[in-house]
C-alpha positions in Angstrom: -1.6 -63.4 127.5 0.3 -61.4 130.2 -2.7 -59.5 131.6 -4.5 -62.8 132.3 -1.4 -64.0 134.1 -1.3 -60.8 136.1 -4.9 -61.4 137.2 -4.1 -65.0 138.2 -1.1 -63.9 140.2 -3.2 -61.2 142.0 -5.6 -63.9 143.2 -2.8 -65.9 144.8 -0.7 -65.5 147.9 2.8 -64.4 146.9 5.5 -65.7 146.3 4.2 -67.8 143.5 6.2 -70.2 141.2 5.4 -69.9 137.5 6.4 -72.8 135.3 6.1 -73.6 131.6 7.8 -71.8 128.8 4.8 -69.8 127.6 3.9 -68.7 131.2 7.4 -67.7 132.0 7.6 -65.7 128.7 4.4 -63.9 129.7 6.0 -63.3 133.1 9.1 -61.8 131.4 6.8 -59.3 129.7 5.2 -58.3 133.0 8.5 -58.1 134.7 10.1 -55.9 131.9 7.0 -53.7 132.0 7.4 -53.1 135.7 4.1 -54.8 136.6 5.7 -57.5 138.8 8.9 -58.2 140.6 10.2 -61.7 139.7 13.2 -63.9 139.6 13.4 -65.6 136.3 16.2 -68.1 135.7 17.8 -68.5 132.3 16.7 -71.5 130.2 18.9 -74.6 130.7 20.2 -76.4 127.6 19.2 -80.1 127.4 19.8 -82.8 124.8 16.4 -82.0 123.3 16.8 -78.2 123.3 16.1 -76.0 126.2 14.1 -76.3 129.5 12.8 -73.3 131.4 13.1 -73.6 135.2 10.2 -72.2 137.2 10.3 -68.4 137.9 9.2 -66.9 141.2 7.0 -63.8 141.5 7.6 -61.9 144.7 5.5 -58.8 144.2 2.9 -57.1 142.1 3.9 -53.5 141.8 1.7 -50.4 142.1 1.9 -50.1 138.3 0.7 -53.8 138.0 -2.2 -53.1 140.4 -3.1 -50.1 138.3 -3.2 -52.3 135.2 -5.5 -54.8 137.1 -8.0 -52.0 137.6 -7.7 -50.6 134.1 -8.1 -54.0 132.5 -10.6 -56.1 134.6 -11.4 -59.7 133.6 -14.6 -60.1 131.7 
């Protein structure tokens, strides 16, 4: 879930590499919503389908920090 990823990112020193298709997809949602600034490479086609290279989060925006306060971890 994107908000859980946002909380995990806030607990780490940035920049942070995010890997794995599901995690990168959650990061895409956060990036499109304006909660983070991230560099997300396009998936690479392989013989077995596609592989998602790691993405890099460089910043949690003020909107993202606001979301962290509105939706604390339980």
